[in-house]
C-alpha positions as CSV (number, residue, x, y, z in Angstrom):
1,M,-33.0,-36.4,-25.3
2,P,-36.9,-36.8,-25.3
3,S,-38.4,-39.7,-27.2
4,P,-40.6,-38.7,-30.2
5,R,-43.8,-39.5,-28.2
6,S,-42.7,-37.3,-25.2
7,A,-41.8,-34.5,-27.6
8,R,-45.3,-34.7,-29.1
9,L,-46.9,-34.6,-25.6
10,I,-44.8,-31.5,-24.6
11,A,-45.7,-29.8,-27.9
12,V,-49.4,-30.4,-27.3
13,V,-49.1,-28.9,-23.8
14,T,-47.6,-25.7,-25.2
15,V,-50.2,-25.3,-28.0
16,M,-53.2,-26.0,-25.7
17,T,-52.0,-23.6,-23.1
18,S,-51.5,-20.8,-25.5
19,L,-54.9,-21.4,-27.2
20,A,-56.8,-21.5,-23.8
21,V,-55.2,-18.3,-22.4
22,S,-55.5,-16.3,-25.6
23,A,-59.1,-17.4,-26.6
24,P,-61.0,-14.2,-27.4
25,Y,-64.3,-13.5,-25.6
26,E,-66.8,-10.9,-26.9
27,P,-68.6,-9.3,-23.9
28,V,-72.3,-8.3,-24.1
29,A,-72.7,-5.6,-26.7
30,A,-72.1,-2.2,-25.1
31,A,-72.9,-3.7,-21.7
32,L,-76.6,-4.2,-22.5
33,A,-76.7,-0.9,-24.4
34,D,-80.3,-1.4,-25.4
35,T,-81.5,-3.3,-22.2
36,T,-85.0,-1.8,-22.3
37,T,-85.6,-2.9,-25.9
38,T,-84.2,-6.3,-25.2
39,N,-86.4,-7.0,-22.2
40,A,-89.4,-5.6,-24.0
41,G,-88.9,-8.1,-26.8
42,T,-88.3,-10.8,-24.3
43,E,-91.5,-10.1,-22.4
44,A,-93.5,-10.1,-25.7
45,A,-92.0,-13.4,-26.6
46,G,-93.3,-14.9,-23.3
47,G,-90.8,-13.6,-20.9
48,A,-88.1,-16.3,-21.5
49,Q,-85.0,-15.1,-19.8
50,T,-82.5,-17.7,-20.9
51,G,-80.4,-17.1,-23.9
52,V,-80.3,-19.3,-27.0
53,L,-77.6,-21.9,-26.8
54,G,-74.4,-20.6,-28.3
55,K,-75.3,-16.9,-28.0
56,E,-73.8,-14.5,-25.6
57,P,-76.0,-13.1,-22.6
58,T,-78.3,-10.3,-23.5
59,T,-80.1,-9.6,-20.2
60,L,-79.1,-9.0,-16.6
61,T,-80.4,-12.3,-15.6
62,E,-78.5,-14.1,-18.3
63,L,-75.3,-12.2,-17.4
64,R,-75.8,-13.2,-13.8
65,R,-76.4,-16.8,-14.7
66,E,-73.4,-17.0,-17.0
67,A,-71.1,-15.4,-14.4
68,Q,-72.2,-17.9,-11.8
69,K,-71.8,-20.8,-14.2
70,A,-68.3,-19.6,-15.1
71,Y,-67.4,-19.3,-11.4
72,K,-68.8,-22.7,-10.6
73,S,-66.8,-24.1,-13.5
74,I,-63.7,-22.5,-12.0
75,E,-64.5,-24.3,-8.7
76,D,-65.0,-27.6,-10.5
77,A,-61.8,-27.2,-12.5
78,N,-59.9,-26.3,-9.3
79,R,-61.2,-29.4,-7.6
80,A,-60.1,-31.5,-10.6
81,L,-56.7,-29.8,-10.5
82,V,-56.3,-30.6,-6.8
83,A,-57.4,-34.2,-7.5
84,R,-55.0,-34.4,-10.4
85,Q,-52.2,-33.0,-8.2
86,K,-52.9,-35.7,-5.6
87,K,-52.8,-38.3,-8.3
88,F,-49.6,-36.8,-9.6
89,G,-48.1,-37.5,-6.2
90,T,-48.8,-41.2,-6.8
91,V,-47.3,-40.9,-10.2
92,E,-44.3,-39.2,-8.7
93,K,-43.8,-42.2,-6.4
94,E,-44.1,-44.6,-9.4
95,L,-41.6,-42.4,-11.3
96,A,-39.2,-42.4,-8.3
97,T,-39.5,-46.2,-8.2
98,K,-38.6,-46.4,-11.9
99,L,-35.7,-44.1,-11.5
100,Q,-34.5,-46.1,-8.6
101,S,-34.7,-49.3,-10.7
102,L,-32.9,-47.4,-13.4
103,Q,-30.1,-46.5,-11.0
104,Q,-29.9,-50.1,-9.9
105,A,-29.7,-51.3,-13.4
106,T,-26.9,-48.9,-14.2
107,A,-25.0,-50.0,-11.1
108,E,-25.4,-53.7,-12.1
109,L,-24.3,-52.9,-15.6
110,N,-21.2,-51.2,-14.3
111,K,-20.5,-54.1,-11.9
112,L,-20.7,-56.6,-14.8
113,R,-18.5,-54.5,-17.0
114,K,-15.7,-54.5,-14.4
115,P,-14.6,-58.1,-14.8
116,L,-14.3,-57.6,-18.6
117,S,-12.3,-54.5,-18.0
118,D,-10.0,-56.3,-15.5
119,L,-9.6,-59.3,-17.8
120,A,-8.7,-57.1,-20.8
121,S,-6.3,-55.1,-18.6
122,S,-4.5,-58.2,-17.2
123,M,-4.1,-59.8,-20.6
124,Y,-2.7,-56.6,-21.9
125,Q,-0.3,-56.2,-19.0
126,D,0.9,-59.9,-18.6
127,P,4.0,-60.4,-20.9
128,S,3.7,-64.1,-20.6
129,L,0.4,-64.1,-22.6
130,D,2.1,-63.4,-25.9
131,G,-0.2,-64.6,-28.6
132,L,-0.7,-68.4,-28.7
133,S,2.9,-69.3,-27.6
134,P,1.9,-70.2,-24.0
135,F,-0.3,-73.0,-25.4
136,F,2.6,-74.7,-27.4
137,R,5.5,-74.7,-25.0
138,A,7.4,-78.0,-24.3
139,G,6.1,-80.1,-21.4
140,N,3.8,-82.9,-20.6
141,G,0.8,-81.0,-21.9
142,T,-0.9,-80.6,-18.5
143,E,0.0,-76.9,-18.4
144,T,-1.3,-76.4,-21.9
145,L,-4.6,-78.1,-21.1
146,R,-4.9,-76.1,-17.9
147,R,-4.4,-72.9,-19.9
148,I,-6.9,-73.9,-22.6
149,A,-9.5,-74.7,-19.9
150,D,-8.9,-71.3,-18.2
151,L,-9.3,-69.6,-21.6
152,D,-12.6,-71.5,-22.3
153,H,-13.8,-70.5,-18.8
154,L,-12.9,-66.8,-19.4
155,V,-14.5,-66.8,-22.9
156,A,-17.7,-68.4,-21.5
157,G,-17.7,-65.9,-18.6
158,R,-17.1,-63.1,-21.1
159,N,-20.1,-64.2,-23.2
160,N,-22.3,-64.4,-20.1
161,V,-21.3,-61.0,-19.0
162,L,-21.9,-59.5,-22.4
163,G,-25.3,-61.1,-22.6
164,D,-26.3,-59.8,-19.2
165,A,-24.9,-56.4,-20.0
166,V,-27.0,-56.2,-23.2
167,K,-30.2,-57.1,-21.3
168,L,-29.5,-54.6,-18.6
169,L,-28.8,-51.9,-21.2
170,E,-32.1,-52.6,-22.9
171,R,-33.9,-52.5,-19.5
172,Q,-32.1,-49.2,-18.7
173,Q,-33.3,-47.6,-21.9
174,K,-36.9,-48.9,-21.4
175,L,-37.0,-47.5,-17.9
176,A,-35.6,-44.1,-19.0
177,Q,-38.3,-43.9,-21.7
178,E,-41.1,-44.9,-19.4
179,A,-40.1,-42.4,-16.8
180,Q,-39.8,-39.6,-19.3
181,E,-43.2,-40.3,-20.9
182,L,-44.8,-40.7,-17.4
183,R,-43.7,-37.2,-16.5
184,A,-44.7,-35.8,-19.9
185,A,-48.2,-37.2,-19.6
186,S,-48.6,-35.7,-16.1
187,L,-47.4,-32.3,-17.2
188,L,-49.8,-32.4,-20.1
189,Q,-52.9,-33.1,-17.9
190,E,-51.9,-30.5,-15.3
191,A,-51.2,-27.9,-18.0
192,Q,-54.7,-28.6,-19.6
193,L,-56.4,-28.1,-16.2
194,S,-54.4,-25.0,-15.4
195,A,-55.2,-23.5,-18.8
196,Q,-58.9,-24.2,-18.3
197,V,-58.9,-22.5,-14.9
198,T,-57.1,-19.4,-16.4
199,A,-59.6,-19.2,-19.3
200,L,-62.6,-19.6,-17.0
201,R,-61.3,-16.9,-14.6
202,K,-60.9,-14.5,-17.6
203,R,-64.5,-15.2,-18.8
204,S,-65.9,-14.8,-15.3
205,S,-64.2,-11.5,-14.8
206,T,-65.4,-10.3,-18.2
207,L,-69.0,-11.2,-17.4
208,V,-68.9,-9.5,-14.0
209,R,-67.4,-6.3,-15.6
210,S,-70.2,-6.3,-18.2
211,L,-72.8,-6.8,-15.5
212,T,-71.3,-4.0,-13.5
213,K,-71.4,-1.6,-16.4
214,A,-75.0,-2.6,-17.2
215,L,-76.1,-1.9,-13.6
216,I,-74.3,1.4,-13.5
217,K,-76.1,2.4,-16.7
218,L,-79.4,1.6,-14.9
219,G,-78.5,4.0,-12.1
220,V,-77.0,1.6,-9.6
221,K,-74.4,3.4,-7.5
222,I,-71.7,0.8,-7.4
223,G,-68.6,1.8,-5.5
224,N,-65.2,2.0,-7.2
225,G,-66.8,2.5,-10.6
226,T,-66.5,-0.2,-13.1
227,K,-63.3,-1.6,-11.6
228,G,-65.2,-4.0,-9.4
229,A,-68.8,-5.1,-8.8
230,G,-68.3,-5.4,-5.1
231,G,-71.5,-6.6,-3.5
232,C,-73.1,-6.8,-7.0
233,D,-70.8,-9.6,-8.0
234,P,-73.1,-12.7,-8.3
235,T,-70.2,-15.1,-7.8
236,R,-70.0,-13.9,-4.1
237,I,-73.4,-14.9,-3.0
238,G,-71.9,-17.9,-1.3
239,Q,-70.2,-15.5,1.1
240,A,-73.5,-13.8,1.9
241,A,-75.0,-17.2,3.0
242,Q,-72.2,-17.4,5.6
243,Y,-73.4,-14.4,7.5
244,P,-76.2,-14.5,10.1
245,N,-79.6,-13.0,9.3
246,G,-79.5,-9.2,9.6
247,L,-75.7,-9.0,9.9
248,L,-74.7,-8.9,6.2
249,P,-71.8,-6.5,5.7
250,K,-72.0,-3.7,3.1
251,T,-69.4,-5.5,1.0
252,I,-72.0,-8.2,0.4
253,L,-75.0,-6.0,-0.5
254,C,-75.8,-4.6,-3.9
255,P,-77.5,-1.3,-4.3
256,L,-80.8,-1.1,-6.2
257,P,-81.6,1.7,-8.7
258,Q,-83.8,3.3,-5.9
259,A,-81.4,5.2,-3.6
260,G,-80.8,3.8,-0.2
261,E,-82.2,0.3,-1.0
262,E,-80.0,-2.8,-1.3
263,L,-80.2,-6.6,-1.6
264,R,-78.0,-9.6,-2.0
265,A,-76.4,-9.7,-5.4
266,D,-78.5,-12.3,-7.2
267,A,-81.7,-10.8,-5.8
268,A,-80.6,-7.2,-6.7
269,I,-79.7,-8.2,-10.3
270,A,-83.0,-10.1,-10.8
271,F,-84.9,-7.1,-9.3
272,A,-83.1,-4.7,-11.7
273,D,-84.1,-7.0,-14.6
274,L,-87.7,-7.2,-13.4
275,N,-87.8,-3.4,-12.9
276,I,-86.8,-2.9,-16.6
277,A,-89.9,-4.9,-17.7
278,Y,-92.1,-3.1,-15.1
279,K,-90.9,0.3,-16.3
280,K,-91.6,-0.7,-19.9
281,R,-95.2,-1.6,-18.9
282,F,-96.0,1.2,-16.5
283,G,-93.6,4.0,-17.5
284,A,-92.0,4.2,-14.0
285,S,-89.7,2.1,-11.9
286,M,-91.1,0.0,-9.1
287,C,-91.6,1.8,-5.8
288,I,-89.7,0.3,-2.9
289,S,-90.6,1.1,0.7
290,D,-88.1,-1.4,2.3
291,S,-85.5,-3.9,1.3
292,Y,-82.6,-5.3,3.4
293,R,-83.1,-4.9,7.1
294,N,-80.3,-5.3,9.6
295,L,-80.9,-6.9,12.9
296,G,-81.5,-3.6,14.7
297,E,-84.1,-2.5,12.1
298,Q,-85.9,-5.9,12.4
299,Q,-86.2,-5.4,16.1
300,S,-87.5,-1.9,15.8
301,I,-90.2,-2.9,13.2
302,Y,-91.1,-6.0,15.2
303,Y,-92.0,-3.9,18.3
304,Q,-93.7,-1.2,16.2
305,R,-95.9,-3.7,14.2
306,P,-96.5,-6.7,16.4
307,G,-98.0,-9.6,14.4
308,F,-97.0,-8.0,11.1
309,A,-93.2,-8.5,11.2
310,A,-91.1,-11.7,11.5
311,T,-89.2,-12.4,14.6
312,P,-85.9,-10.6,14.5
313,G,-83.3,-12.8,12.9
314,K,-85.9,-14.8,11.0
315,S,-86.9,-12.3,8.3
316,N,-86.0,-12.7,4.7
317,H,-85.4,-9.0,4.7
318,G,-82.4,-9.8,6.9
319,L,-81.1,-12.2,4.2
320,G,-81.2,-9.5,1.5
321,L,-83.9,-11.5,-0.3
322,A,-87.1,-9.5,0.2
323,V,-88.6,-6.1,-0.6
324,D,-91.8,-4.2,0.4
325,L,-93.3,-2.4,-2.6
326,C,-95.5,0.6,-3.0
327,G,-96.6,2.6,-6.1
328,G,-99.8,0.5,-6.4
329,V,-98.4,-2.9,-5.9
330,Q,-99.3,-2.7,-2.2
331,S,-103.0,-2.7,-3.1
332,F,-104.2,-6.2,-3.5
333,R,-105.5,-7.0,-7.0
334,S,-104.4,-3.7,-8.4
335,V,-103.2,-3.7,-12.0
336,Q,-99.7,-3.4,-10.8
337,F,-100.1,-6.2,-8.3
338,N,-101.7,-8.5,-10.9
339,W,-98.9,-7.7,-13.5
340,L,-96.2,-8.5,-10.9
341,E,-97.9,-11.6,-9.9
342,A,-98.1,-12.8,-13.5
343,N,-94.5,-11.8,-14.5
344,S,-92.3,-11.9,-11.4
345,K,-91.5,-15.6,-11.4
346,R,-89.8,-15.1,-14.8
347,Y,-87.2,-13.2,-12.9
348,G,-87.0,-15.4,-9.8
349,W,-89.3,-13.2,-7.7
350,I,-92.5,-14.5,-5.9
351,H,-95.3,-13.4,-3.7
352,P,-95.0,-16.1,-1.0
353,D,-98.1,-18.1,-0.1
354,W,-98.2,-16.9,3.5
355,S,-98.4,-13.2,2.4
356,Y,-101.8,-13.8,0.8
357,H,-103.4,-14.5,4.2
358,S,-101.2,-14.8,7.3
359,P,-100.3,-12.1,7.7
360,F,-101.9,-10.4,4.6
361,E,-99.1,-8.4,3.0
362,P,-99.6,-7.7,-0.7
363,W,-96.6,-5.4,-0.6
364,H,-94.1,-8.2,0.4
365,W,-92.2,-9.9,-2.4
366,E,-89.3,-12.3,-2.1
367,Y,-86.5,-13.6,-4.4
368,D,-86.3,-17.4,-4.5
369,P,-82.6,-18.4,-5.2
370,Q,-83.6,-21.9,-6.2
371,L,-86.1,-20.5,-8.8
372,G,-83.6,-17.9,-9.9
373,S,-80.9,-20.5,-10.4
374,L,-83.2,-22.2,-13.0
375,L,-83.6,-19.1,-15.2
């Protein structure tokens, strides 16, 4: 039967697990139902894209950030769980040692009990040991003294056996309690971590679904409807980094609102968010002349425009992190260029230094993952 302390530990495990799994989460209202209004207000307030502490995400960038944070928390919790499980292996060895000691204590106790049992049995079965009469029989007294000495020896031995038995019994009970509480504490910690991972997975999935719905509402043609973000899932950008330049598979690329154009998930989400603000300012979406380029396209452009295209396999276009823009942005110091230069960093997009002079490419803009991660 569990000790009161163990029972309390097990009860805490049950309650914490049920609370963590059933904790409600309210997704972004109507999947950014009023995204344009939200971003307009954000731009007027200075373009801050991070949500107020304690509030749910309200922009695409905040959704992307929260989804990535939740995913990273899952990874951290999983690492903690693995570490806990390794530590639990050590605890299991300690527990096994205690249980072995418990078995030895039980065996010793049984061994010490046997002489008492044998003594009681022999005294009960020996008809010559009838009360005190053997000690008062006629004779020279030697036999009587011998019998009294034997009796004293048996009584002393009995007392020693009983004393050792009591100590072993106390040790047995202590070991049993320690073993039980050790296991209960391990189960508690493992249950806490498992419940945390479950809750984080649920939140991450909810955020990705909300993000997918918001992108679809903006015209992004995401495959499989709202059931999965596919290449637009920002928690998968680590997979994109594993592929060589220009060899990113379709499953890693996220479509842009402009048909036929696509980027890596974090870049595409940030671009969609930037495009909302741009459309609010100019009344039309940004014009894209090029985005992700596979290796074959890089080679073709390199030979068509020598000196104006990166070496194949070296272009940021091949990483899904760059776009070439039109619609006025391609004209240096146009009102569109100046607006984008002033506002793009709020969304993680930059006009790289080299593109101002060598070669001069006002149309070329890149997403900076490091800058984007700080938003």
